[in-house]
PDB file of N, CA, C and O in Angstrom:
ATOM      1  N   MET A   1       0.846  -1.179   0.000  1.00  0.00           N
ATOM      2  CA  MET A   1       0.000   0.000   0.000  1.00  0.00           C
ATOM      3  C   MET A   1       0.889   1.240   0.000  1.00  0.00           C
ATOM      4  O   MET A   1       1.878   1.297   0.731  1.00  0.00           O
ATOM      5  N   GLU A   2       0.548   2.207  -0.799  1.00  0.00           N
ATOM      6  CA  GLU A   2       1.244   3.491  -0.798  1.00  0.00           C
ATOM      7  C   GLU A   2       0.680   4.371   0.310  1.00  0.00           C
ATOM      8  O   GLU A   2      -0.496   4.268   0.657  1.00  0.00           O
ATOM      9  N   CYS A   3       1.515   5.225   0.853  1.00  0.00           N
ATOM     10  CA  CYS A   3       1.070   6.156   1.876  1.00  0.00           C
ATOM     11  C   CYS A   3      -0.027   7.042   1.288  1.00  0.00           C
ATOM     12  O   CYS A   3       0.096   7.531   0.165  1.00  0.00           O
ATOM     13  N   ARG A   4      -1.096   7.243   2.051  1.00  0.00           N
ATOM     14  CA  ARG A   4      -2.252   8.026   1.605  1.00  0.00           C
ATOM     15  C   ARG A   4      -1.932   9.523   1.663  1.00  0.00           C
ATOM     16  O   ARG A   4      -1.551  10.035   2.716  1.00  0.00           O
ATOM     17  N   THR A   5      -2.080  10.198   0.577  1.00  0.00           N
ATOM     18  CA  THR A   5      -1.860  11.646   0.525  1.00  0.00           C
ATOM     19  C   THR A   5      -2.863  12.347   1.433  1.00  0.00           C
ATOM     20  O   THR A   5      -4.050  12.024   1.426  1.00  0.00           O
ATOM     21  N   GLY A   6      -2.378  13.303   2.210  1.00  0.00           N
ATOM     22  CA  GLY A   6      -3.254  14.106   3.052  1.00  0.00           C
ATOM     23  C   GLY A   6      -3.748  13.389   4.300  1.00  0.00           C
ATOM     24  O   GLY A   6      -4.763  13.793   4.866  1.00  0.00           O
ATOM     25  N   CYS A   7      -3.066  12.342   4.748  1.00  0.00           N
ATOM     26  CA  CYS A   7      -3.515  11.581   5.918  1.00  0.00           C
ATOM     27  C   CYS A   7      -2.794  12.054   7.180  1.00  0.00           C
ATOM     28  O   CYS A   7      -3.390  12.751   8.000  1.00  0.00           O
ATOM     29  N   GLY A   8      -1.543  11.692   7.345  1.00  0.00           N
ATOM     30  CA  GLY A   8      -0.764  12.106   8.498  1.00  0.00           C
ATOM     31  C   GLY A   8      -1.117  11.418   9.804  1.00  0.00           C
ATOM     32  O   GLY A   8      -0.617  11.816  10.856  1.00  0.00           O
ATOM     33  N   ALA A   9      -1.963  10.396   9.770  1.00  0.00           N
ATOM     34  CA  ALA A   9      -2.366   9.709  11.006  1.00  0.00           C
ATOM     35  C   ALA A   9      -1.169   9.140  11.753  1.00  0.00           C
ATOM     36  O   ALA A   9      -1.134   9.173  12.983  1.00  0.00           O
ATOM     37  N   CYS A  10      -0.194   8.622  11.027  1.00  0.00           N
ATOM     38  CA  CYS A  10       0.989   8.035  11.673  1.00  0.00           C
ATOM     39  C   CYS A  10       1.888   9.113  12.281  1.00  0.00           C
ATOM     40  O   CYS A  10       2.804   8.794  13.039  1.00  0.00           O
ATOM     41  N   CYS A  11       1.642  10.365  11.961  1.00  0.00           N
ATOM     42  CA  CYS A  11       2.398  11.486  12.532  1.00  0.00           C
ATOM     43  C   CYS A  11       1.661  12.114  13.714  1.00  0.00           C
ATOM     44  O   CYS A  11       2.138  13.072  14.321  1.00  0.00           O
ATOM     45  N   ILE A  12       0.493  11.558  14.028  1.00  0.00           N
ATOM     46  CA  ILE A  12      -0.328  12.095  15.109  1.00  0.00           C
ATOM     47  C   ILE A  12      -0.587  11.048  16.194  1.00  0.00           C
ATOM     48  O   ILE A  12      -0.294  11.288  17.366  1.00  0.00           O
ATOM     49  N   ALA A  13      -1.128   9.902  15.818  1.00  0.00           N
ATOM     50  CA  ALA A  13      -1.620   8.914  16.792  1.00  0.00           C
ATOM     51  C   ALA A  13      -0.546   8.317  17.702  1.00  0.00           C
ATOM     52  O   ALA A  13      -0.730   8.315  18.919  1.00  0.00           O
ATOM     53  N   PRO A  14       0.559   7.815  17.168  1.00  0.00           N
ATOM     54  CA  PRO A  14       1.521   7.145  18.062  1.00  0.00           C
ATOM     55  C   PRO A  14       2.432   8.115  18.804  1.00  0.00           C
ATOM     56  O   PRO A  14       2.668   9.244  18.374  1.00  0.00           O
ATOM     57  N   SER A  15       2.932   7.628  19.936  1.00  0.00           N
ATOM     58  CA  SER A  15       3.948   8.380  20.662  1.00  0.00           C
ATOM     59  C   SER A  15       5.320   7.996  20.119  1.00  0.00           C
ATOM     60  O   SER A  15       5.500   6.914  19.559  1.00  0.00           O
ATOM     61  N   ILE A  16       6.271   8.883  20.291  1.00  0.00           N
ATOM     62  CA  ILE A  16       7.678   8.600  19.980  1.00  0.00           C
ATOM     63  C   ILE A  16       8.435   8.969  21.251  1.00  0.00           C
ATOM     64  O   ILE A  16       8.515  10.143  21.614  1.00  0.00           O
ATOM     65  N   VAL A  17       8.987   7.968  21.921  1.00  0.00           N
ATOM     66  CA  VAL A  17       9.600   8.227  23.228  1.00  0.00           C
ATOM     67  C   VAL A  17      11.008   8.787  23.137  1.00  0.00           C
ATOM     68  O   VAL A  17      11.471   9.434  24.076  1.00  0.00           O
ATOM     69  N   GLN A  18      11.698   8.556  22.031  1.00  0.00           N
ATOM     70  CA  GLN A  18      13.052   9.078  21.891  1.00  0.00           C
ATOM     71  C   GLN A  18      13.017  10.536  21.450  1.00  0.00           C
ATOM     72  O   GLN A  18      12.166  10.928  20.651  1.00  0.00           O
ATOM     73  N   PRO A  19      13.943  11.340  21.974  1.00  0.00           N
ATOM     74  CA  PRO A  19      14.068  12.706  21.475  1.00  0.00           C
ATOM     75  C   PRO A  19      14.474  12.674  20.000  1.00  0.00           C
ATOM     76  O   PRO A  19      15.208  11.783  19.572  1.00  0.00           O
ATOM     77  N   PHE A  20      14.003  13.630  19.242  1.00  0.00           N
ATOM     78  CA  PHE A  20      14.418  13.743  17.845  1.00  0.00           C
ATOM     79  C   PHE A  20      14.386  15.204  17.426  1.00  0.00           C
ATOM     80  O   PHE A  20      13.849  16.052  18.138  1.00  0.00           O
ATOM     81  N   TYR A  21      14.955  15.486  16.285  1.00  0.00           N
ATOM     82  CA  TYR A  21      15.074  16.844  15.770  1.00  0.00           C
ATOM     83  C   TYR A  21      13.732  17.574  15.834  1.00  0.00           C
ATOM     84  O   TYR A  21      12.747  17.134  15.242  1.00  0.00           O
ATOM     85  N   GLY A  22      13.708  18.671  16.544  1.00  0.00           N
ATOM     86  CA  GLY A  22      12.507  19.492  16.650  1.00  0.00           C
ATOM     87  C   GLY A  22      11.597  19.116  17.810  1.00  0.00           C
ATOM     88  O   GLY A  22      10.725  19.896  18.192  1.00  0.00           O
ATOM     89  N   MET A  23      11.793  17.921  18.375  1.00  0.00           N
ATOM     90  CA  MET A  23      10.977  17.470  19.505  1.00  0.00           C
ATOM     91  C   MET A  23      11.903  16.794  20.519  1.00  0.00           C
ATOM     92  O   MET A  23      11.932  15.567  20.618  1.00  0.00           O
ATOM     93  N   PRO A  24      12.651  17.593  21.263  1.00  0.00           N
ATOM     94  CA  PRO A  24      13.657  17.052  22.173  1.00  0.00           C
ATOM     95  C   PRO A  24      13.092  16.208  23.321  1.00  0.00           C
ATOM     96  O   PRO A  24      13.839  15.475  23.970  1.00  0.00           O
ATOM     97  N   GLN A  25      11.803  16.301  23.574  1.00  0.00           N
ATOM     98  CA  GLN A  25      11.171  15.479  24.607  1.00  0.00           C
ATOM     99  C   GLN A  25      10.425  14.291  23.992  1.00  0.00           C
ATOM    100  O   GLN A  25       9.718  13.574  24.701  1.00  0.00           O
ATOM    101  N   GLY A  26      10.576  14.078  22.693  1.00  0.00           N
ATOM    102  CA  GLY A  26       9.794  13.055  22.012  1.00  0.00           C
ATOM    103  C   GLY A  26       8.430  13.619  21.655  1.00  0.00           C
ATOM    104  O   GLY A  26       8.206  14.827  21.728  1.00  0.00           O
ATOM    105  N   LYS A  27       7.512  12.724  21.264  1.00  0.00           N
ATOM    106  CA  LYS A  27       6.182  13.160  20.843  1.00  0.00           C
ATOM    107  C   LYS A  27       5.116  12.347  21.558  1.00  0.00           C
ATOM    108  O   LYS A  27       5.107  11.121  21.449  1.00  0.00           O
ATOM    109  N   PRO A  28       4.213  13.003  22.292  1.00  0.00           N
ATOM    110  CA  PRO A  28       3.138  12.267  22.949  1.00  0.00           C
ATOM    111  C   PRO A  28       2.119  11.735  21.931  1.00  0.00           C
ATOM    112  O   PRO A  28       1.943  12.306  20.855  1.00  0.00           O
ATOM    113  N   ALA A  29       1.469  10.656  22.286  1.00  0.00           N
ATOM    114  CA  ALA A  29       0.397  10.110  21.452  1.00  0.00           C
ATOM    115  C   ALA A  29      -0.709  11.144  21.292  1.00  0.00           C
ATOM    116  O   ALA A  29      -1.062  11.842  22.243  1.00  0.00           O
ATOM    117  N   GLY A  30      -1.248  11.235  20.093  1.00  0.00           N
ATOM    118  CA  GLY A  30      -2.356  12.143  19.828  1.00  0.00           C
ATOM    119  C   GLY A  30      -1.949  13.570  19.530  1.00  0.00           C
ATOM    120  O   GLY A  30      -2.804  14.416  19.263  1.00  0.00           O
ATOM    121  N   VAL A  31      -0.658  13.850  19.570  1.00  0.00           N
ATOM    122  CA  VAL A  31      -0.139  15.192  19.287  1.00  0.00           C
ATOM    123  C   VAL A  31       0.557  15.150  17.931  1.00  0.00           C
ATOM    124  O   VAL A  31       1.369  14.261  17.673  1.00  0.00           O
ATOM    125  N   ALA A  32       0.245  16.097  17.076  1.00  0.00           N
ATOM    126  CA  ALA A  32       0.882  16.137  15.757  1.00  0.00           C
ATOM    127  C   ALA A  32       2.369  16.441  15.885  1.00  0.00           C
ATOM    128  O   ALA A  32       2.770  17.302  16.669  1.00  0.00           O
ATOM    129  N   CYS A  33       3.167  15.743  15.125  1.00  0.00           N
ATOM    130  CA  CYS A  33       4.601  16.012  15.050  1.00  0.00           C
ATOM    131  C   CYS A  33       4.798  17.428  14.510  1.00  0.00           C
ATOM    132  O   CYS A  33       4.030  17.888  13.665  1.00  0.00           O
ATOM    133  N   VAL A  34       5.819  18.106  14.996  1.00  0.00           N
ATOM    134  CA  VAL A  34       6.092  19.472  14.522  1.00  0.00           C
ATOM    135  C   VAL A  34       6.487  19.491  13.046  1.00  0.00           C
ATOM    136  O   VAL A  34       6.463  20.549  12.416  1.00  0.00           O
ATOM    137  N   HIS A  35       6.844  18.354  12.497  1.00  0.00           N
ATOM    138  CA  HIS A  35       7.256  18.285  11.096  1.00  0.00           C
ATOM    139  C   HIS A  35       6.111  17.904  10.159  1.00  0.00           C
ATOM    140  O   HIS A  35       6.326  17.756   8.956  1.00  0.00           O
ATOM    141  N   LEU A  36       4.903  17.742  10.690  1.00  0.00           N
ATOM    142  CA  LEU A  36       3.736  17.442   9.859  1.00  0.00           C
ATOM    143  C   LEU A  36       3.279  18.735   9.198  1.00  0.00           C
ATOM    144  O   LEU A  36       2.929  19.701   9.875  1.00  0.00           O
ATOM    145  N   SER A  37       3.287  18.741   7.881  1.00  0.00           N
ATOM    146  CA  SER A  37       2.928  19.957   7.143  1.00  0.00           C
ATOM    147  C   SER A  37       1.420  20.176   7.121  1.00  0.00           C
ATOM    148  O   SER A  37       0.650  19.293   7.498  1.00  0.00           O
ATOM    149  N   ALA A  38       1.011  21.342   6.681  1.00  0.00           N
ATOM    150  CA  ALA A  38      -0.415  21.659   6.542  1.00  0.00           C
ATOM    151  C   ALA A  38      -1.100  20.710   5.566  1.00  0.00           C
ATOM    152  O   ALA A  38      -2.310  20.496   5.643  1.00  0.00           O
ATOM    153  N   GLU A  39      -0.323  20.147   4.651  1.00  0.00           N
ATOM    154  CA  GLU A  39      -0.853  19.186   3.674  1.00  0.00           C
ATOM    155  C   GLU A  39      -0.859  17.766   4.234  1.00  0.00           C
ATOM    156  O   GLU A  39      -1.170  16.817   3.514  1.00  0.00           O
ATOM    157  N   LYS A  40      -0.518  17.615   5.515  1.00  0.00           N
ATOM    158  CA  LYS A  40      -0.447  16.321   6.214  1.00  0.00           C
ATOM    159  C   LYS A  40       0.635  15.427   5.630  1.00  0.00           C
ATOM    160  O   LYS A  40       0.423  14.230   5.436  1.00  0.00           O
ATOM    161  N   ALA A  41       1.790  16.007   5.350  1.00  0.00           N
ATOM    162  CA  ALA A  41       2.941  15.267   4.841  1.00  0.00           C
ATOM    163  C   ALA A  41       4.116  15.464   5.802  1.00  0.00           C
ATOM    164  O   ALA A  41       4.223  16.488   6.478  1.00  0.00           O
ATOM    165  N   CYS A  42       4.992  14.459   5.845  1.00  0.00           N
ATOM    166  CA  CYS A  42       6.154  14.510   6.725  1.00  0.00           C
ATOM    167  C   CYS A  42       7.220  15.441   6.152  1.00  0.00           C
ATOM    168  O   CYS A  42       7.680  15.254   5.026  1.00  0.00           O
ATOM    169  N   GLY A  43       7.601  16.429   6.926  1.00  0.00           N
ATOM    170  CA  GLY A  43       8.644  17.360   6.507  1.00  0.00           C
ATOM    171  C   GLY A  43      10.044  16.787   6.637  1.00  0.00           C
ATOM    172  O   GLY A  43      11.007  17.390   6.163  1.00  0.00           O
ATOM    173  N   LEU A  44      10.170  15.615   7.281  1.00  0.00           N
ATOM    174  CA  LEU A  44      11.483  14.976   7.423  1.00  0.00           C
ATOM    175  C   LEU A  44      11.609  13.726   6.556  1.00  0.00           C
ATOM    176  O   LEU A  44      12.587  12.989   6.677  1.00  0.00           O
ATOM    177  N   PHE A  45      10.631  13.478   5.683  1.00  0.00           N
ATOM    178  CA  PHE A  45      10.697  12.289   4.842  1.00  0.00           C
ATOM    179  C   PHE A  45      11.991  12.322   4.027  1.00  0.00           C
ATOM    180  O   PHE A  45      12.280  13.302   3.342  1.00  0.00           O
ATOM    181  N   GLY A  46      12.766  11.233   4.111  1.00  0.00           N
ATOM    182  CA  GLY A  46      14.027  11.150   3.390  1.00  0.00           C
ATOM    183  C   GLY A  46      15.194  11.839   4.083  1.00  0.00           C
ATOM    184  O   GLY A  46      16.313  11.831   3.569  1.00  0.00           O
ATOM    185  N   ASP A  47      14.946  12.433   5.238  1.00  0.00           N
ATOM    186  CA  ASP A  47      15.962  13.152   6.003  1.00  0.00           C
ATOM    187  C   ASP A  47      16.526  12.221   7.076  1.00  0.00           C
ATOM    188  O   ASP A  47      15.766  11.506   7.730  1.00  0.00           O
ATOM    189  N   ALA A  48      17.830  12.219   7.262  1.00  0.00           N
ATOM    190  CA  ALA A  48      18.468  11.361   8.264  1.00  0.00           C
ATOM    191  C   ALA A  48      18.012  11.696   9.687  1.00  0.00           C
ATOM    192  O   ALA A  48      18.174  10.871  10.586  1.00  0.00           O
ATOM    193  N   ARG A  49      17.454  12.872   9.909  1.00  0.00           N
ATOM    194  CA  ARG A  49      16.979  13.260  11.242  1.00  0.00           C
ATOM    195  C   ARG A  49      15.597  12.689  11.565  1.00  0.00           C
ATOM    196  O   ARG A  49      15.119  12.822  12.692  1.00  0.00           O
ATOM    197  N   ARG A  50      14.962  12.062  10.592  1.00  0.00           N
ATOM    198  CA  ARG A  50      13.648  11.453  10.809  1.00  0.00           C
ATOM    199  C   ARG A  50      13.792  10.311  11.812  1.00  0.00           C
ATOM    200  O   ARG A  50      14.713   9.503  11.687  1.00  0.00           O
ATOM    201  N   PRO A  51      12.891  10.223  12.818  1.00  0.00           N
ATOM    202  CA  PRO A  51      12.996   9.168  13.822  1.00  0.00           C
ATOM    203  C   PRO A  51      12.919   7.767  13.212  1.00  0.00           C
ATOM    204  O   PRO A  51      12.213   7.541  12.229  1.00  0.00           O
ATOM    205  N   ALA A  52      13.651   6.842  13.808  1.00  0.00           N
ATOM    206  CA  ALA A  52      13.663   5.458  13.329  1.00  0.00           C
ATOM    207  C   ALA A  52      12.258   4.865  13.305  1.00  0.00           C
ATOM    208  O   ALA A  52      11.914   4.124  12.384  1.00  0.00           O
ATOM    209  N   ALA A  53      11.444   5.184  14.311  1.00  0.00           N
ATOM    210  CA  ALA A  53      10.079   4.656  14.356  1.00  0.00           C
ATOM    211  C   ALA A  53       9.297   5.064  13.109  1.00  0.00           C
ATOM    212  O   ALA A  53       8.497   4.283  12.593  1.00  0.00           O
ATOM    213  N   CYS A  54       9.522   6.258  12.636  1.00  0.00           N
ATOM    214  CA  CYS A  54       8.826   6.750  11.446  1.00  0.00           C
ATOM    215  C   CYS A  54       9.377   6.097  10.179  1.00  0.00           C
ATOM    216  O   CYS A  54       8.623   5.706   9.288  1.00  0.00           O
ATOM    217  N   THR A  55      10.688   5.989  10.116  1.00  0.00           N
ATOM    218  CA  THR A  55      11.330   5.386   8.949  1.00  0.00           C
ATOM    219  C   THR A  55      10.902   3.939   8.789  1.00  0.00           C
ATOM    220  O   THR A  55      10.732   3.462   7.667  1.00  0.00           O
ATOM    221  N   GLN A  56      10.725   3.233   9.907  1.00  0.00           N
ATOM    222  CA  GLN A  56      10.374   1.819   9.866  1.00  0.00           C
ATOM    223  C   GLN A  56       8.891   1.567   9.633  1.00  0.00           C
ATOM    224  O   GLN A  56       8.514   0.458   9.252  1.00  0.00           O
ATOM    225  N   PHE A  57       8.043   2.563   9.850  1.00  0.00           N
ATOM    226  CA  PHE A  57       6.599   2.372   9.660  1.00  0.00           C
ATOM    227  C   PHE A  57       6.291   2.110   8.193  1.00  0.00           C
ATOM    228  O   PHE A  57       6.762   2.829   7.312  1.00  0.00           O
ATOM    229  N   GLN A  58       5.504   1.084   7.942  1.00  0.00           N
ATOM    230  CA  GLN A  58       5.079   0.741   6.582  1.00  0.00           C
ATOM    231  C   GLN A  58       3.563   0.913   6.493  1.00  0.00           C
ATOM    232  O   GLN A  58       2.822   0.333   7.286  1.00  0.00           O
ATOM    233  N   ALA A  59       3.112   1.697   5.543  1.00  0.00           N
ATOM    234  CA  ALA A  59       1.677   1.873   5.347  1.00  0.00           C
ATOM    235  C   ALA A  59       1.072   0.547   4.894  1.00  0.00           C
ATOM    236  O   ALA A  59       1.446   0.010   3.851  1.00  0.00           O
ATOM    237  N   GLU A  60       0.148   0.030   5.675  1.00  0.00           N
ATOM    238  CA  GLU A  60      -0.555  -1.208   5.366  1.00  0.00           C
ATOM    239  C   GLU A  60      -2.014  -1.033   5.747  1.00  0.00           C
ATOM    240  O   GLU A  60      -2.333  -0.272   6.661  1.00  0.00           O
ATOM    241  N   VAL A  61      -2.891  -1.724   5.060  1.00  0.00           N
ATOM    242  CA  VAL A  61      -4.320  -1.632   5.337  1.00  0.00           C
ATOM    243  C   VAL A  61      -4.619  -1.941   6.798  1.00  0.00           C
ATOM    244  O   VAL A  61      -5.509  -1.324   7.383  1.00  0.00           O
ATOM    245  N   ASN A  62      -3.893  -2.887   7.404  1.00  0.00           N
ATOM    246  CA  ASN A  62      -4.129  -3.236   8.811  1.00  0.00           C
ATOM    247  C   ASN A  62      -3.898  -2.055   9.746  1.00  0.00           C
ATOM    248  O   ASN A  62      -4.495  -2.001  10.821  1.00  0.00           O
ATOM    249  N   TYR A  63      -3.055  -1.121   9.365  1.00  0.00           N
ATOM    250  CA  TYR A  63      -2.751   0.048  10.183  1.00  0.00           C
ATOM    251  C   TYR A  63      -3.447   1.305   9.671  1.00  0.00           C
ATOM    252  O   TYR A  63      -3.826   2.177  10.454  1.00  0.00           O
ATOM    253  N   CYS A  64      -3.607   1.389   8.381  1.00  0.00           N
ATOM    254  CA  CYS A  64      -4.102   2.622   7.761  1.00  0.00           C
ATOM    255  C   CYS A  64      -5.580   2.585   7.387  1.00  0.00           C
ATOM    256  O   CYS A  64      -6.163   3.620   7.066  1.00  0.00           O
ATOM    257  N   GLY A  65      -6.187   1.408   7.426  1.00  0.00           N
ATOM    258  CA  GLY A  65      -7.611   1.303   7.130  1.00  0.00           C
ATOM    259  C   GLY A  65      -7.983   1.815   5.750  1.00  0.00           C
ATOM    260  O   GLY A  65      -7.172   1.817   4.824  1.00  0.00           O
ATOM    261  N   ARG A  66      -9.226   2.248   5.640  1.00  0.00           N
ATOM    262  CA  ARG A  66      -9.757   2.717   4.350  1.00  0.00           C
ATOM    263  C   ARG A  66      -9.596   4.212   4.132  1.00  0.00           C
ATOM    264  O   ARG A  66      -9.619   4.690   2.998  1.00  0.00           O
ATOM    265  N   ASP A  67      -9.430   4.958   5.245  1.00  0.00           N
ATOM    266  CA  ASP A  67      -9.327   6.412   5.129  1.00  0.00           C
ATOM    267  C   ASP A  67      -8.605   6.974   6.355  1.00  0.00           C
ATOM    268  O   ASP A  67      -8.222   6.226   7.255  1.00  0.00           O
ATOM    269  N   ARG A  68      -8.426   8.270   6.381  1.00  0.00           N
ATOM    270  CA  ARG A  68      -7.685   8.930   7.463  1.00  0.00           C
ATOM    271  C   ARG A  68      -8.327   8.705   8.826  1.00  0.00           C
ATOM    272  O   ARG A  68      -7.631   8.420   9.801  1.00  0.00           O
ATOM    273  N   ASP A  69      -9.656   8.832   8.901  1.00  0.00           N
ATOM    274  CA  ASP A  69     -10.344   8.640  10.179  1.00  0.00           C
ATOM    275  C   ASP A  69     -10.137   7.237  10.723  1.00  0.00           C
ATOM    276  O   ASP A  69      -9.902   7.055  11.917  1.00  0.00           O
ATOM    277  N   GLU A  70     -10.223   6.249   9.849  1.00  0.00           N
ATOM    278  CA  GLU A  70     -10.011   4.875  10.289  1.00  0.00           C
ATOM    279  C   GLU A  70      -8.552   4.664  10.702  1.00  0.00           C
ATOM    280  O   GLU A  70      -8.283   3.956  11.672  1.00  0.00           O
ATOM    281  N   ALA A  71      -7.619   5.261   9.985  1.00  0.00           N
ATOM    282  CA  ALA A  71      -6.200   5.156  10.340  1.00  0.00           C
ATOM    283  C   ALA A  71      -5.956   5.742  11.724  1.00  0.00           C
ATOM    284  O   ALA A  71      -5.255   5.133  12.533  1.00  0.00           O
ATOM    285  N   LEU A  72      -6.516   6.906  12.010  1.00  0.00           N
ATOM    286  CA  LEU A  72      -6.360   7.515  13.333  1.00  0.00           C
ATOM    287  C   LEU A  72      -6.924   6.613  14.430  1.00  0.00           C
ATOM    288  O   LEU A  72      -6.324   6.477  15.496  1.00  0.00           O
ATOM    289  N   LEU A  73      -8.068   6.003  14.169  1.00  0.00           N
ATOM    290  CA  LEU A  73      -8.686   5.105  15.143  1.00  0.00           C
ATOM    291  C   LEU A  73      -7.817   3.864  15.369  1.00  0.00           C
ATOM    292  O   LEU A  73      -7.529   3.512  16.513  1.00  0.00           O
ATOM    293  N   ILE A  74      -7.405   3.214  14.306  1.00  0.00           N
ATOM    294  CA  ILE A  74      -6.591   1.994  14.409  1.00  0.00           C
ATOM    295  C   ILE A  74      -5.276   2.281  15.122  1.00  0.00           C
ATOM    296  O   ILE A  74      -4.906   1.571  16.056  1.00  0.00           O
ATOM    297  N   LEU A  75      -4.577   3.312  14.687  1.00  0.00           N
ATOM    298  CA  LEU A  75      -3.278   3.623  15.281  1.00  0.00           C
ATOM    299  C   LEU A  75      -3.408   4.065  16.739  1.00  0.00           C
ATOM    300  O   LEU A  75      -2.538   3.759  17.555  1.00  0.00           O
ATOM    301  N   SER A  76      -4.469   4.773  17.070  1.00  0.00           N
ATOM    302  CA  SER A  76      -4.699   5.174  18.462  1.00  0.00           C
ATOM    303  C   SER A  76      -4.983   3.955  19.332  1.00  0.00           C
ATOM    304  O   SER A  76      -4.492   3.867  20.457  1.00  0.00           O
ATOM    305  N   GLU A  77      -5.770   3.017  18.818  1.00  0.00           N
ATOM    306  CA  GLU A  77      -6.059   1.790  19.567  1.00  0.00           C
ATOM    307  C   GLU A  77      -4.790   0.959  19.757  1.00  0.00           C
ATOM    308  O   GLU A  77      -4.575   0.391  20.828  1.00  0.00           O
ATOM    309  N   LEU A  78      -3.957   0.886  18.732  1.00  0.00           N
ATOM    310  CA  LEU A  78      -2.692   0.152  18.856  1.00  0.00           C
ATOM    311  C   LEU A  78      -1.776   0.811  19.881  1.00  0.00           C
ATOM    312  O   LEU A  78      -1.106   0.129  20.656  1.00  0.00           O
ATOM    313  N   GLU A  79      -1.753   2.132  19.880  1.00  0.00           N
ATOM    314  CA  GLU A  79      -0.949   2.867  20.861  1.00  0.00           C
ATOM    315  C   GLU A  79      -1.380   2.500  22.280  1.00  0.00           C
ATOM    316  O   GLU A  79      -0.537   2.202  23.126  1.00  0.00           O
ATOM    317  N   GLN A  80      -2.675   2.520  22.542  1.00  0.00           N
ATOM    318  CA  GLN A  80      -3.191   2.184  23.868  1.00  0.00           C
ATOM    319  C   GLN A  80      -2.908   0.730  24.234  1.00  0.00           C
ATOM    320  O   GLN A  80      -2.544   0.431  25.371  1.00  0.00           O
ATOM    321  N   ALA A  81      -3.074  -0.167  23.274  1.00  0.00           N
ATOM    322  CA  ALA A  81      -2.888  -1.600  23.520  1.00  0.00           C
ATOM    323  C   ALA A  81      -1.432  -1.961  23.806  1.00  0.00           C
ATOM    324  O   ALA A  81      -1.158  -2.971  24.454  1.00  0.00           O
ATOM    325  N   THR A  82      -0.513  -1.152  23.332  1.00  0.00           N
ATOM    326  CA  THR A  82       0.905  -1.479  23.498  1.00  0.00           C
ATOM    327  C   THR A  82       1.599  -0.663  24.590  1.00  0.00           C
ATOM    328  O   THR A  82       2.809  -0.784  24.782  1.00  0.00           O
ATOM    329  N   LEU A  83       0.847   0.154  25.294  1.00  0.00           N
ATOM    330  CA  LEU A  83       1.431   0.897  26.412  1.00  0.00           C
ATOM    331  C   LEU A  83       1.851  -0.078  27.497  1.00  0.00           C
ATOM    332  O   LEU A  83       1.171  -1.078  27.724  1.00  0.00           O
ATOM    333  N   PRO A  84       2.963   0.199  28.172  1.00  0.00           N
ATOM    334  CA  PRO A  84       3.309  -0.622  29.335  1.00  0.00           C
ATOM    335  C   PRO A  84       2.172  -0.551  30.354  1.00  0.00           C
ATOM    336  O   PRO A  84       1.508   0.480  30.465  1.00  0.00           O
ATOM    337  N   THR A  85       1.946  -1.609  31.083  1.00  0.00           N
ATOM    338  CA  THR A  85       0.838  -1.694  32.025  1.00  0.00           C
ATOM    339  C   THR A  85       0.780  -0.493  32.965  1.00  0.00           C
ATOM    340  O   THR A  85      -0.306   0.006  33.256  1.00  0.00           O
ATOM    341  N   HIS A  86       1.929  -0.025  33.441  1.00  0.00           N
ATOM    342  CA  HIS A  86       1.933   1.097  34.392  1.00  0.00           C
ATOM    343  C   HIS A  86       1.546   2.428  33.752  1.00  0.00           C
ATOM    344  O   HIS A  86       1.301   3.397  34.470  1.00  0.00           O
ATOM    345  N   ARG A  87       1.485   2.501  32.436  1.00  0.00           N
ATOM    346  CA  ARG A  87       1.109   3.756  31.767  1.00  0.00           C
ATOM    347  C   ARG A  87      -0.294   3.707  31.186  1.00  0.00           C
ATOM    348  O   ARG A  87      -0.776   4.714  30.669  1.00  0.00           O
ATOM    349  N   ARG A  88      -0.965   2.554  31.258  1.00  0.00           N
ATOM    350  CA  ARG A  88      -2.309   2.448  30.690  1.00  0.00           C
ATOM    351  C   ARG A  88      -3.317   3.154  31.579  1.00  0.00           C
ATOM    352  O   ARG A  88      -3.228   3.093  32.805  1.00  0.00           O
ATOM    353  N   PRO A  89      -4.282   3.829  30.947  1.00  0.00           N
ATOM    354  CA  PRO A  89      -5.324   4.481  31.748  1.00  0.00           C
ATOM    355  C   PRO A  89      -6.140   3.411  32.475  1.00  0.00           C
ATOM    356  O   PRO A  89      -6.351   2.312  31.962  1.00  0.00           O
ATOM    357  N   GLU A  90      -6.586   3.754  33.659  1.00  0.00           N
ATOM    358  CA  GLU A  90      -7.418   2.833  34.437  1.00  0.00           C
ATOM    359  C   GLU A  90      -8.797   2.730  33.777  1.00  0.00           C
ATOM    360  O   GLU A  90      -9.384   3.737  33.381  1.00  0.00           O
ATOM    361  N   HIS A  91      -9.291   1.528  33.670  1.00  0.00           N
ATOM    362  CA  HIS A  91     -10.649   1.310  33.151  1.00  0.00           C
ATOM    363  C   HIS A  91     -11.498   0.851  34.330  1.00  0.00           C
ATOM    364  O   HIS A  91     -11.327  -0.256  34.842  1.00  0.00           O
ATOM    365  N   ARG A  92     -12.399   1.703  34.747  1.00  0.00           N
ATOM    366  CA  ARG A  92     -13.244   1.393  35.894  1.00  0.00           C
ATOM    367  C   ARG A  92     -14.567   0.818  35.435  1.00  0.00           C
ATOM    368  O   ARG A  92     -15.162   1.269  34.456  1.00  0.00           O
ATOM    369  N   VAL A  93     -15.003  -0.167  36.151  1.00  0.00           N
ATOM    370  CA  VAL A  93     -16.326  -0.757  35.922  1.00  0.00           C
ATOM    371  C   VAL A  93     -17.091  -0.578  37.213  1.00  0.00           C
ATOM    372  O   VAL A  93     -16.748  -1.180  38.230  1.00  0.00           O
ATOM    373  N   ASP A  94     -18.119   0.240  37.183  1.00  0.00           N
ATOM    374  CA  ASP A  94     -18.923   0.491  38.401  1.00  0.00           C
ATOM    375  C   ASP A  94     -20.116  -0.420  38.448  1.00  0.00           C
ATOM    376  O   ASP A  94     -20.905  -0.357  39.391  1.00  0.00           O
TER     377      ASP A  94
END
């Protein structure tokens, strides 16, 4: 699958824990990367300063779904599912 033009979900939904160019504290989940352009494209694509997590990400239907909204949902759910237990939000059942 080719990366979807105008999506940028992979630049918003996941966290990046390592510091990288422009984001010395890393990037929290749900926050747009400072390098995400207004056109929803990566400003560091092809740049050696691009984080390894971004370089290794492969656009696939399982992650990107049918459209941007579905990609944001899937990637956000994966982010939550892969958080270490001590960082997961508490789910209360009353």
